[in-house]
N, C-alpha and C positions, 0 to 999 in steps of 0.2 A: 796430778804427773807423777807424782811419786809413790800413790799409794797401789795401781795396779802393779807399780816394779817391785816394788815391797811383798807385795801377796807372793809374785811371784817367787823371789830369793827366799820368804819361808816357807813356800811348798817347796823350793829344790834341798833347801837345809831338812825339813822333815821328810822330802823322798828318801834323802842318803841317808836320814837317821835309821829308816827304816830298814832300807837296803842292807845297812849295816847288823842292824838285827837278825835279820831275815837270815845273812848270809852266817853269823853266829849261831842262829838256831838251826839252821840246817848243819851248821859243823858238829854242832851239840849232837844231835838228833843220830849224825852217822856213827859218832863216836860211843853212842848209845848202841848203837845197832851191834857195832862189835863188840860190845862191853858184855852181849850175853852169853857167851860162850868162855867168859875169862874168870880166872881166879877172884877171889877178896881182893887180894894185892891191888890189881890191874882197876877193880870197880873203886878203892877208895882213891887210886889217883885218878879214873876217870872223875871223881867227883871233887878231888878237888881241882881239876883242871876247867872244870861247869864253876866250881865257884870262883875262880879265877876270872873266870869268862866273863862271871856276871858281875863282879867286881870293875872288871874294865870297862863292861859297858855301861854299868852305871857311872860311871866315872867320866865316860864320854858322855855319857848324857847330860850329867852334871855342866860339864863342859858347853856342849852346845847350848844348854839352856843359858849360859853365862851370857854365849857369845852372842845369842840370838836379843839377851836384854843391853850389851853393849852396842848391838845395832841399831837398836830401837831409840837408844838412848843419843846414837849416834844422827840419824836420819831426824830425832827430833831438834838438836842442835843444829842441824844444817837446815832446817826448816826456819827456826829461827833466825839463823845468820841469813836465810833468804830473806824473811821479813824484813829485819832490821836493814840490810840493803836496798832492797826496793823503795823502804819510806826514806832514806838518808838519799836514795835517787832522786825520789820524788821532788824531796825537799830542794836539792839542787837546783835541780829541772826550775821550779819553782822560782828559787831566786836567781836562776841567770835570766827568765824569764824577764821579770821583772828588772833587773839591769838593762836587760836588752830596749823593754819598752820605757825604763826613765831616761837612755843614752838616745833613743828616737827620737823622743819631746822634744830634748836640750839641741838634739840636731836639727829639729822641723824648727826653734824657736831661732837659731843661730842663723839656718838657711835664709829663714822670714827677717832677718834684723839686717843679713848682708845682703840679700834681694832690694831693701828700704834704701839701705846704704847706697848702694849699685845706683838705684832710681834718682836719688838723689843726686850723688855725683854728675851722673848722665844730664841731669837737667840744669847742673851748673857749666858743664861742659858745653853745650849746649847754647847758654846764655854769655857765656864766653865767648863764642864763637860770635854769636851775634852783634857783642859789642866789639869783638876785634874786625870784623868784616865793616860795622859803622865806622869805626877808628880809622881803618883805611880809605873808606872812602872818604871820610873828614879829610885825611892826610891828601889826599889826591886832589881834592876838594883845593885845598889853602899850598899847596905846592901849584895848582895854576893860577893861584891868586899871584903867591909872590913873583911868579913866570911874567904873570900880567905886568905886577906894580913896577918888575924891574925892567920892562919893555917901556914903561912909561915914563920911567924915570930914565932910562937912557935916551928917549925922545928929549925929553926935558933938559938935559945937560948939552947936548947938541946944538 
């Protein structure tokens, strides 16, 4: 992804450099063209200007090359940081997935334990209800028997 972009940028930079050099070259040629009909003083002045322009071109070219190297260094650093971030992201994702799986397994165990506990308690509730019903029936039976005994006692006393 970054390779086409970097090629594009270096072409643009190189193209700009060529345009700069072409502009300077045409300037120098136009200055040379007007210098043919001039004196030696103008020619030496023209040579000085050309020398200055050549030095400027060399300086600008060196700066451009320095900036190209800096750009390459920054791109390399960016790529390194991206790969480190990608590895860290994958590591965090892996750790989170492991933690999620562990928590899910623990929840499943707790749910199974809770389900068994609920089933056991429900069975105890059912047993207790049955015992309550049996006891209520026994109480009713005993109450009837008490009434019968009281009736017999009441008849015997009279």
